[in-house]
VOPAGU-2260 file (C-alpha; in pm, 1 decimal, decimal comma):
REM VOPAGU-2260
SITE   aa  ch    i         X         Y         Z
SITE  MET   A    0   -2114,9   -1373,0    1581,9
SITE  ASN   A    1   -1733,9   -1369,2    1586,4
SITE  ARG   A    2   -1583,3   -1102,9    1811,3
SITE  LEU   A    3   -1261,3    -994,1    1644,3
SITE  ALA   A    4    -997,8    -780,7    1816,3
SITE  ILE   A    5    -767,0    -606,2    1570,0
SITE  ILE   A    6    -423,2    -476,8    1668,4
SITE  THR   A    7    -258,2    -214,7    1449,3
SITE  THR   A    8     -33,4      82,0    1518,7
SITE  HIS   A    9    -229,4     384,5    1396,1
SITE  PRO   A   10    -521,0     489,4    1172,4
SITE  ILE   A   11    -435,9     496,1     802,0
SITE  GLN   A   12    -636,5     582,9     494,2
SITE  TYR   A   13    -620,2     228,1     355,9
SITE  ASN   A   14    -749,4      44,2     664,0
SITE  ALA   A   15   -1016,7     276,5     804,4
SITE  PRO   A   16   -1269,9     231,1     518,8
SITE  PHE   A   17   -1217,0    -145,3     536,8
SITE  PHE   A   18   -1282,8    -152,0     911,6
SITE  LYS   A   19   -1598,8      52,7     859,2
SITE  MET   A   20   -1728,5    -177,9     584,8
SITE  LEU   A   21   -1649,6    -483,2     797,4
SITE  ALA   A   22   -1851,6    -333,8    1084,3
SITE  ASP   A   23   -2139,2    -235,3     853,2
SITE  ARG   A   24   -2174,5    -593,4     724,1
SITE  LYS   A   25   -2251,7    -709,5    1081,2
SITE  ASN   A   26   -2109,3   -1057,4    1024,8
SITE  ILE   A   27   -1821,6    -977,1    1262,3
SITE  GLU   A   28   -1822,6    -766,9    1577,2
SITE  LEU   A   29   -1489,0    -590,0    1579,4
SITE  LYS   A   30   -1284,8    -355,1    1789,4
SITE  VAL   A   31    -959,7    -200,6    1669,3
SITE  PHE   A   32    -686,8    -149,1    1929,9
SITE  TYR   A   33    -445,9     120,4    1813,3
SITE  THR   A   34    -107,9      83,5    1980,5
SITE  TRP   A   35      56,2     413,9    1889,4
SITE  SER   A   36    -150,3     627,1    2125,1
SITE  GLN   A   37      44,7     939,9    2033,4
SITE  SER   A   38    -118,9     921,7    1687,5
SITE  VAL   A   39    -465,2     984,9    1832,1
SITE  GLU   A   40    -469,3    1338,2    1687,3
SITE  GLY   A   41    -404,9    1200,0    1339,7
SITE  VAL   A   42     -79,5    1390,6    1281,1
SITE  LYS   A   43     228,4    1184,5    1198,5
SITE  PHE   A   44     574,0    1305,2    1101,8
SITE  ASP   A   45     677,1    1120,7     789,0
SITE  PRO   A   46    1055,4    1126,1     748,5
SITE  GLY   A   47    1022,9    1023,2     383,1
SITE  PHE   A   48     813,0    1327,5     294,7
SITE  GLY   A   49    1001,4    1540,2     549,0
SITE  LYS   A   50     684,3    1688,5     698,1
SITE  ASN   A   51     390,1    1624,9     928,6
SITE  ILE   A   52     110,0    1437,8     754,4
SITE  LYS   A   53    -254,4    1446,2     856,1
SITE  TRP   A   54    -489,6    1268,3     619,5
SITE  ASP   A   55    -789,4    1476,0     514,6
SITE  LEU   A   56   -1031,8    1183,0     532,7
SITE  PRO   A   57   -1215,5    1057,9     844,5
SITE  LEU   A   58   -1019,4     762,6     982,5
SITE  LEU   A   59   -1204,6     682,3    1304,5
SITE  GLU   A   60   -1567,7     679,7    1196,5
SITE  GLY   A   61   -1801,8     382,2    1169,6
SITE  TYR   A   62   -1621,6     118,4    1376,9
SITE  SER   A   63   -1533,6      54,5    1741,9
SITE  HIS   A   64   -1177,8     145,7    1841,1
SITE  ALA   A   65    -952,4     237,8    2130,1
SITE  PHE   A   66    -601,9     377,3    2173,2
SITE  SER   A   67    -392,5     170,7    2413,3
SITE  LYS   A   68    -141,4     376,6    2614,3
SITE  ASN   A   69     204,8     359,6    2455,2
SITE  VAL   A   70     479,9     415,2    2713,5
SITE  SER   A   71     777,3     395,9    2474,9
SITE  SER   A   72    1040,3     664,2    2536,0
SITE  SER   A   73    1072,9     691,7    2156,8
SITE  PRO   A   74     719,1     625,5    2028,9
SITE  GLY   A   75     655,2     539,3    1667,5
SITE  SER   A   76     617,1     262,9    1414,1
SITE  HIS   A   77     974,8     293,5    1286,6
SITE  HIS   A   78    1132,4      54,9    1539,6
SITE  TYR   A   79    1050,5    -246,2    1758,3
SITE  LYS   A   80    1053,3     -65,5    2095,0
SITE  GLY   A   81     850,0     226,9    1960,3
SITE  ILE   A   82     526,4      42,6    2043,2
SITE  ASP   A   83     511,3     -58,4    2410,5
SITE  ASN   A   84     162,9     -97,0    2559,0
SITE  PRO   A   85     169,2    -246,0    2910,8
SITE  PHE   A   86    -210,6    -267,9    2936,4
SITE  LEU   A   87    -291,8    -392,6    2584,1
SITE  ILE   A   88    -336,9    -761,8    2663,0
SITE  GLN   A   89    -562,3    -691,7    2960,4
SITE  GLU   A   90    -766,9    -446,3    2752,8
SITE  ILE   A   91    -820,2    -713,5    2488,0
SITE  ILE   A   92    -905,8    -980,4    2746,7
SITE  LYS   A   93   -1163,4    -745,2    2901,8
SITE  TRP   A   94   -1333,2    -706,7    2561,5
SITE  LYS   A   95   -1358,1   -1089,6    2533,1
SITE  PRO   A   96   -1283,1   -1154,4    2165,1
SITE  ASN   A   97   -1290,8   -1503,3    2019,7
SITE  ALA   A   98   -1025,9   -1420,5    1755,9
SITE  LEU   A   99    -735,4   -1179,3    1715,3
SITE  LEU   A  100    -601,8   -1011,5    1399,4
SITE  VAL   A  101    -256,5    -852,8    1421,4
SITE  TYR   A  102    -118,4    -609,5    1161,4
SITE  GLY   A  103     260,5    -639,6    1168,4
SITE  TRP   A  104     471,2    -835,1    1420,3
SITE  SER   A  105     781,4    -615,3    1446,2
SITE  PHE   A  106     665,1    -417,2    1749,7
SITE  LYS   A  107     716,0    -515,8    2113,6
SITE  SER   A  108     347,1    -519,0    2206,9
SITE  HIS   A  109     226,0    -684,2    1885,5
SITE  LEU   A  110     460,1    -980,6    1917,3
SITE  LYS   A  111     383,8   -1010,3    2289,3
SITE  ALA   A  112       9,9   -1026,0    2214,0
SITE  MET   A  113      60,0   -1289,7    1944,5
SITE  ARG   A  114     254,3   -1508,4    2188,2
SITE  TYR   A  115       4,2   -1459,1    2470,8
SITE  PHE   A  116    -311,7   -1533,5    2272,9
SITE  LYS   A  117    -174,7   -1823,6    2064,1
SITE  GLY   A  118    -357,6   -2136,1    2177,3
SITE  LYS   A  119    -618,5   -1933,9    2368,3
SITE  ILE   A  120    -801,5   -1786,9    2068,7
SITE  PRO   A  121    -722,5   -1804,8    1694,9
SITE  VAL   A  122    -449,5   -1560,4    1591,0
SITE  LEU   A  123    -470,7   -1415,0    1239,9
SITE  PHE   A  124    -193,6   -1208,5    1088,2
SITE  ARG   A  125    -178,4    -944,5     816,0
SITE  GLY   A  126     143,5    -827,4     653,2
SITE  ASP   A  127     269,8    -773,6     298,2
SITE  SER   A  128     639,7    -869,2     317,2
SITE  THR   A  129     803,7   -1048,1      24,7
SITE  LEU   A  130    1128,3   -1227,3     -57,1
SITE  LEU   A  131    1214,8    -979,4    -332,9
SITE  ASP   A  132    1488,0    -806,7    -129,3
SITE  GLU   A  133    1625,4   -1123,3      26,9
SITE  LYS   A  134    1999,7   -1168,7     -18,3
SITE  PRO   A  135    2181,1   -1502,3       8,8
SITE  GLY   A  136    2413,8   -1574,0     298,6
SITE  PHE   A  137    2428,6   -1644,8     669,0
SITE  LYS   A  138    2200,9   -1351,2     761,2
SITE  LYS   A  139    1930,0   -1495,6     538,0
SITE  LEU   A  140    1944,7   -1826,5     725,3
SITE  LEU   A  141    1926,6   -1651,2    1061,0
SITE  ARG   A  142    1632,7   -1437,8     952,7
SITE  ARG   A  143    1448,8   -1739,4     811,0
SITE  ALA   A  144    1489,9   -1920,9    1144,1
SITE  LEU   A  145    1369,5   -1616,1    1340,8
SITE  LEU   A  146    1065,9   -1563,7    1119,2
SITE  LYS   A  147     966,9   -1930,8    1132,2
SITE  PHE   A  148     967,0   -1896,4    1510,9
SITE  ILE   A  149     756,6   -1577,8    1496,7
SITE  TYR   A  150     502,0   -1717,0    1250,4
SITE  SER   A  151     458,7   -2028,6    1464,3
SITE  TYR   A  152     233,1   -1801,7    1671,3
SITE  VAL   A  153       0,5   -1749,3    1372,1
SITE  ASP   A  154    -298,5   -1970,4    1291,8
SITE  ILE   A  155    -395,1   -1797,7     964,4
SITE  ALA   A  156    -195,4   -1552,4     754,6
SITE  LEU   A  157    -399,0   -1324,8     528,8
SITE  TYR   A  158    -175,2   -1281,4     225,9
SITE  VAL   A  159    -211,8    -985,6      -9,3
SITE  GLY   A  160     -74,7   -1136,4    -332,1
SITE  ASN   A  161     150,5   -1401,9    -482,0
SITE  ALA   A  162     484,6   -1259,8    -367,5
SITE  ASN   A  163     352,0   -1227,8     -12,9
SITE  LYS   A  164     219,0   -1584,9     -23,2
SITE  ALA   A  165     563,1   -1715,3    -123,6
SITE  TYR   A  166     711,2   -1526,9     172,6
SITE  PHE   A  167     475,0   -1689,7     421,8
SITE  LYS   A  168     537,6   -2035,0     274,9
SITE  ALA   A  169     913,2   -1982,6     300,9
SITE  HIS   A  170     866,0   -1915,3     671,0
SITE  GLY   A  171     679,9   -2231,2     760,3
SITE  LEU   A  172     313,6   -2159,3     696,1
SITE  LYS   A  173     120,4   -2433,4     519,5
SITE  GLU   A  174    -130,1   -2389,0     237,1
SITE  TYR   A  175    -426,1   -2446,8     468,9
SITE  GLU   A  176    -295,0   -2170,7     697,8
SITE  LEU   A  177    -304,6   -1912,6     416,7
SITE  VAL   A  178    -607,7   -1712,2     302,9
SITE  PHE   A  179    -599,7   -1466,9      12,4
SITE  MET   A  180    -716,6   -1123,2     127,4
SITE  PRO   A  181    -613,4    -893,0    -159,0
SITE  HIS   A  182    -446,5    -558,1    -105,2
SITE  ALA   A  183    -722,4    -307,7    -173,1
SITE  ILE   A  184    -815,0      59,4    -175,2
SITE  ASP   A  185   -1145,6     244,4    -210,7
SITE  ASN   A  186   -1188,0     177,1    -583,0
SITE  ASN   A  187   -1505,9     384,3    -610,8
SITE  ARG   A  188   -1339,0     697,6    -475,0
SITE  PHE   A  189   -1068,1     684,3    -741,6
SITE  ALA   A  190   -1289,2     579,8   -1034,5
SITE  ASN   A  191   -1362,3     814,0   -1322,4
SITE  SER   A  192   -1633,6    1066,0   -1238,1
SITE  PRO   A  193   -1746,3    1405,2   -1370,2
SITE  ASN   A  194   -1606,2    1577,6   -1061,0
SITE  ASN   A  195   -1265,7    1408,1   -1085,4
SITE  SER   A  196   -1249,9    1488,7   -1457,3
SITE  LYS   A  197   -1336,3    1853,1   -1395,0
SITE  LEU   A  198   -1070,2    1887,5   -1125,8
SITE  ALA   A  199    -817,9    1706,3   -1345,7
SITE  LEU   A  200    -879,2    1946,0   -1634,0
SITE  GLY   A  201    -827,3    2238,0   -1398,4
SITE  LEU   A  202    -503,1    2084,6   -1274,6
SITE  ARG   A  203    -373,8    2046,0   -1631,2
SITE  GLU   A  204    -459,9    2409,0   -1702,5
SITE  GLU   A  205    -281,7    2519,1   -1384,0
SITE  LEU   A  206      28,2    2322,3   -1483,6
SITE  LYS   A  207       8,8    2441,2   -1846,9
SITE  ILE   A  208     -30,5    2089,3   -1981,8
SITE  PRO   A  209    -245,9    2059,6   -2298,8
SITE  LYS   A  210    -567,2    1865,5   -2236,7
SITE  ASP   A  211    -488,0    1613,4   -2512,0
SITE  ALA   A  212    -121,5    1555,0   -2413,4
SITE  LEU   A  213       9,8    1218,2   -2296,4
SITE  VAL   A  214      96,2    1249,1   -1925,1
SITE  PHE   A  215     313,6    1010,0   -1725,5
SITE  LEU   A  216     264,9    1038,4   -1349,4
SITE  PHE   A  217     484,0     958,7   -1050,8
SITE  ALA   A  218     331,4    1008,3    -703,2
SITE  GLY   A  219     529,7     923,4    -393,2
SITE  LYS   A  220     827,0    1008,6    -178,9
SITE  LEU   A  221    1121,5    1167,0    -355,9
SITE  ASP   A  222    1384,6     941,0    -206,4
SITE  GLU   A  223    1641,9     690,3    -322,8
SITE  ASN   A  224    1410,8     390,7    -290,2
SITE  LYS   A  225    1123,4     528,7    -498,8
SITE  ASN   A  226    1386,4     611,2    -761,4
SITE  ALA   A  227    1216,2     903,5    -934,6
SITE  THR   A  228    1564,3     995,3   -1060,3
SITE  LEU   A  229    1563,2     694,8   -1292,5
SITE  LEU   A  230    1224,1     793,5   -1431,7
SITE  LEU   A  231    1326,5    1155,8   -1487,5
SITE  ASN   A  232    1642,0    1051,6   -1671,1
SITE  ALA   A  233    1456,8     793,5   -1879,2
SITE  PHE   A  234    1178,2    1035,4   -1973,8
SITE  ASN   A  235    1425,1    1310,1   -2058,1
SITE  SER   A  236    1611,9    1076,7   -2293,8
SITE  VAL   A  237    1290,3     978,0   -2475,9
SITE  LYS   A  238    1262,1    1341,5   -2594,7
SITE  SER   A  239     893,2    1348,4   -2674,0
SITE  GLU   A  240     772,2    1706,1   -2713,2
SITE  SER   A  241     406,4    1599,5   -2701,6
SITE  SER   A  242     438,4    1406,9   -2372,4
SITE  TYR   A  243     468,6    1531,6   -2016,6
SITE  LEU   A  244     598,5    1391,9   -1688,8
SITE  LEU   A  245     432,0    1497,4   -1364,3
SITE  ILE   A  246     632,6    1429,7   -1046,1
SITE  THR   A  247     422,5    1461,0    -730,2
SITE  GLY   A  248     565,8    1440,2    -379,6
SITE  ASN   A  249     838,9    1561,2    -147,7
SITE  GLY   A  250    1148,0    1407,8       6,9
SITE  ASN   A  251    1520,6    1426,2      61,0
SITE  ALA   A  252    1601,1    1405,1    -312,3
SITE  GLU   A  253    1361,4    1688,3    -398,0
SITE  ILE   A  254    1608,2    1979,0    -406,6
SITE  ASN   A  255    1854,2    1804,4    -638,4
SITE  LEU   A  256    1582,3    1674,1    -870,0
SITE  LYS   A  257    1420,2    2014,3    -906,9
SITE  ALA   A  258    1756,0    2180,0    -964,0
SITE  THR   A  259    1830,2    1936,6   -1246,0
SITE  PHE   A  260    1491,9    1892,5   -1414,5
SITE  SER   A  261    1245,4    2169,9   -1321,7
SITE  LYS   A  262    1349,3    2398,5   -1608,8
SITE  MET   A  263    1269,1    2136,4   -1871,8
SITE  SER   A  264     962,8    2231,2   -2071,8
SITE  ASN   A  265     765,1    1908,0   -2038,2
SITE  ILE   A  266     843,4    1812,5   -1677,3
SITE  ARG   A  267     626,4    1938,9   -1391,3
SITE  PHE   A  268     670,2    1911,2   -1012,4
SITE  LEU   A  269     390,0    1917,6    -755,2
SITE  ASP   A  270     413,9    1899,4    -376,3
SITE  PHE   A  271     261,8    1613,6    -176,0
SITE  GLN   A  272    -114,2    1593,1    -238,5
SITE  ASN   A  273    -353,4    1479,2      34,2
SITE  GLN   A  274    -614,4    1210,3     -18,5
SITE  GLN   A  275    -904,7    1423,6    -134,7
SITE  MET   A  276    -699,2    1557,2    -424,2
SITE  MET   A  277    -547,9    1222,7    -528,2
SITE  PRO   A  278    -838,0    1101,9    -749,8
SITE  ALA   A  279    -814,3    1421,6    -956,3
SITE  LEU   A  280    -435,8    1388,2    -975,3
SITE  TYR   A  281    -466,2    1038,1   -1124,1
SITE  ALA   A  282    -743,1    1155,7   -1356,4
SITE  SER   A  283    -507,1    1422,4   -1492,3
SITE  ALA   A  284    -265,2    1154,2   -1617,5
SITE  ASN   A  285    -263,6     863,9   -1863,4
SITE  VAL   A  286      15,3     635,5   -1740,3
SITE  PHE   A  287     127,2     576,4   -1382,3
SITE  VAL   A  288     495,3     492,4   -1326,6
SITE  LEU   A  289     644,0     344,3   -1008,8
SITE  PRO   A  290    1018,2     276,7   -1052,5
SITE  SER   A  291    1084,8     164,3    -692,4
SITE  ILE   A  292    1396,5     -28,0    -596,4
SITE  SER   A  293    1202,6    -200,6    -318,9
SITE  GLU   A  294     824,8    -208,9    -272,5
SITE  THR   A  295     638,3    -479,4     -80,1
SITE  TRP   A  296     328,2    -398,8    -287,7
SITE  GLY   A  297     261,0     -39,1    -395,1
SITE  LEU   A  298    -100,1      60,0    -319,5
SITE  ALA   A  299     -62,5     367,3    -539,7
SITE  ILE   A  300     -75,9     116,3    -826,2
SITE  ASN   A  301    -425,8      11,5    -714,3
SITE  GLU   A  302    -530,2     377,2    -699,0
SITE  ALA   A  303    -399,0     450,8   -1047,4
SITE  MET   A  304    -566,8     141,0   -1192,0
SITE  ALA   A  305    -900,3     229,1   -1030,0
SITE  ALA   A  306    -866,6     570,0   -1199,5
SITE  GLY   A  307    -822,1     395,8   -1535,5
SITE  LEU   A  308    -449,7     449,0   -1593,2
SITE  ALA   A  309    -205,7     225,9   -1775,5
SITE  ILE   A  310      79,1     106,4   -1553,6
SITE  ILE   A  311     460,0      90,6   -1568,6
SITE  ILE   A  312     627,2     -58,7   -1259,0
SITE  SER   A  313     959,7    -215,7   -1168,4
SITE  ASN   A  314     984,3    -587,0   -1101,5
SITE  SER   A  315    1078,4    -502,9    -741,9
SITE  CYS   A  316     715,9    -409,9    -669,9
SITE  GLY   A  317     521,8    -691,8    -504,1
SITE  ALA   A  318     214,3    -595,3    -706,3
SITE  SER   A  319     398,1    -676,2   -1030,1
SITE  PHE   A  320     310,0   -1043,3    -980,2
SITE  ASP   A  321     -62,7    -971,0    -960,0
SITE  LEU   A  322    -179,8    -641,0   -1106,9
SITE  VAL   A  323       4,1    -606,4   -1437,6
SITE  LYS   A  324    -148,6    -869,0   -1663,5
SITE  GLY   A  325      67,6    -987,6   -1952,8
SITE  ASN   A  326     126,0    -639,7   -2099,3
SITE  LYS   A  327    -250,5    -595,4   -2132,4
SITE  ASN   A  328    -273,0    -304,7   -1890,6
SITE  GLY   A  329      91,5    -201,4   -1873,0
SITE  PHE   A  330     449,3    -318,4   -1838,8
SITE  VAL   A  331     692,9    -444,1   -1577,9
SITE  PHE   A  332    1050,2    -326,6   -1634,0
SITE  GLU   A  333    1377,3    -444,7   -1483,3
SITE  THR   A  334    1462,0    -257,1   -1164,2
SITE  LYS   A  335    1727,6      17,8   -1204,5
SITE  ASN   A  336    1749,8     -54,7   -1579,3
SITE  ILE   A  337    1702,4     274,9   -1761,3
SITE  GLU   A  338    1691,0     111,7   -2106,2
SITE  SER   A  339    1415,4    -124,2   -1992,8
SITE  LEU   A  340    1214,4     170,2   -1857,3
SITE  LYS   A  341    1274,7     379,3   -2171,7
SITE  LYS   A  342    1125,1     105,5   -2390,4
SITE  CYS   A  343     807,2     114,8   -2182,6
SITE  LEU   A  344     780,9     493,0   -2203,3
SITE  GLN   A  345     849,9     490,5   -2576,7
SITE  TYR   A  346     574,7     236,3   -2637,4
SITE  PHE   A  347     311,4     475,8   -2508,0
SITE  VAL   A  348     465,9     773,2   -2687,0
SITE  LYS   A  349     468,5     590,5   -3020,7
SITE  THR   A  350     140,4     395,8   -2988,5
SITE  PRO   A  351    -173,4     613,4   -3010,0
SITE  ASN   A  352    -457,8     512,0   -2776,1
SITE  ALA   A  353    -243,6     249,7   -2600,6
SITE  ALA   A  354    -270,7     428,9   -2265,9
SITE  THR   A  355    -648,7     462,2   -2298,3
SITE  ASN   A  356    -700,0      98,7   -2395,8
SITE  MET   A  357    -468,1     -35,6   -2128,5
SITE  GLY   A  358    -624,4     193,4   -1870,3
SITE  GLU   A  359    -964,0      38,4   -1936,3
SITE  VAL   A  360    -814,4    -305,2   -1866,7
SITE  SER   A  361    -658,2    -171,5   -1544,9
SITE  ALA   A  362    -996,2     -55,2   -1418,4
SITE  GLU   A  363   -1142,9    -402,0   -1479,0
SITE  VAL   A  364    -852,2    -593,8   -1323,5
SITE  VAL   A  365    -848,4    -393,5   -1001,3
SITE  LYS   A  366   -1219,8    -443,6    -935,5
SITE  TYR   A  367   -1141,1    -774,8    -766,0
SITE  TYR   A  368    -900,9    -598,7    -528,4
SITE  SER   A  369   -1180,3    -446,9    -323,0
SITE  TYR   A  370   -1276,5    -395,3      39,8
SITE  GLU   A  371   -1585,2    -609,0     -17,4
SITE  ASN   A  372   -1371,7    -905,8    -120,5
SITE  ASP   A  373   -1144,0    -838,0     176,3
SITE  CYS   A  374   -1445,0    -858,2     408,3
SITE  ILE   A  375   -1556,7   -1185,0     250,7
SITE  ALA   A  376   -1204,6   -1329,0     279,1
SITE  LEU   A  377   -1174,0   -1234,2     646,8
SITE  GLU   A  378   -1517,4   -1373,2     730,3
SITE  LYS   A  379   -1426,4   -1702,3     561,3
SITE  ALA   A  380   -1086,5   -1704,7     734,2
SITE  LEU   A  381   -1253,6   -1681,9    1073,1
SITE  GLU   A  382   -1479,0   -1974,1     982,4
SITE  ALA   A  383   -1176,6   -2175,5     868,6
SITE  VAL   A  384    -961,0   -2094,9    1171,6
SITE  ASN   A  385   -1238,3   -2193,1    1407,3
SITE  CYS   A  386   -1245,1   -2534,6    1241,3
SITE  ILE   A  387    -863,3   -2568,4    1261,3
SITE  THR   A  388    -832,5   -2468,5    1625,4
SITE  LYS   A  389   -1124,9   -2670,3    1763,2
């Protein structure tokens, strides 16, 4: 059996269920080494939301893990020197893995581990970066050279989608060094269910939204990048009295947005909702909208699709290359273009049953983007990398 050491900064709601399923399958013996030891209590200050966040799901159950001591004077995952674990490599050596999987290279200890173990055991890498934000010029050339150097320490990159694959190829990785391991969430938890429907109906009643109204949903940080302002302006200009827009989240743009739009009769604001409430939140809507200026993927899109929602996303979302299928389950609009977004909103307003029909397609498309398929991909990647490195 392969013994796989996994390096990642801290427990998150997207990885923990995957690690548990991987352990349950018993094809790989794994141990997760968390490098942000200060996150052991599960509380993390999120500057985007402007508050401490503690996920209300178990994140450390069902798989072997350890927190490596982080000695950074400014600990956190927001900068390179925020993750500094002087004992990490020795802790991994002591566990005796025959492969290493690293989530993210842009931390002192992660990059150090990649460089140390390269050539000793296979090094796999997981990240979701894209070229979508890349700007031409001298800095681009410098960054390309740096990243080619960094990824020379990787034997297999586990890419999440087409935009991510193009990124790895641009930085020197060959086709045989790439394995598709789709970005996934717990599809079953977000799928339609009697309990989610009941909670969703209660939420609509609480927000004074008619049960048969068309509801567009935004869920995320209220900041410049997520660009909820564009969505609010676009929706307001559509002027549909029978449709509603639900904005869920907090952030530095919150005060101004509420001051401008909260008095409008068909716009509702909700604070950040923790994970246990999210399935009901999606179930209360018909169309999910993510107007981000920059988004490497956008896992909220997976969640909304698993809940059976139609999708509207900007073409700056990495997922736009994979999850929105030829206008069959939604639309991709031009980033920052209010007219392009308005056309998408108007389509659903003017086309009865479009959201329902497209939502059904969404639920089918996202089934492939599952933890089970991630497990299969990783197991196959370990088989392949063992062949390459022998």
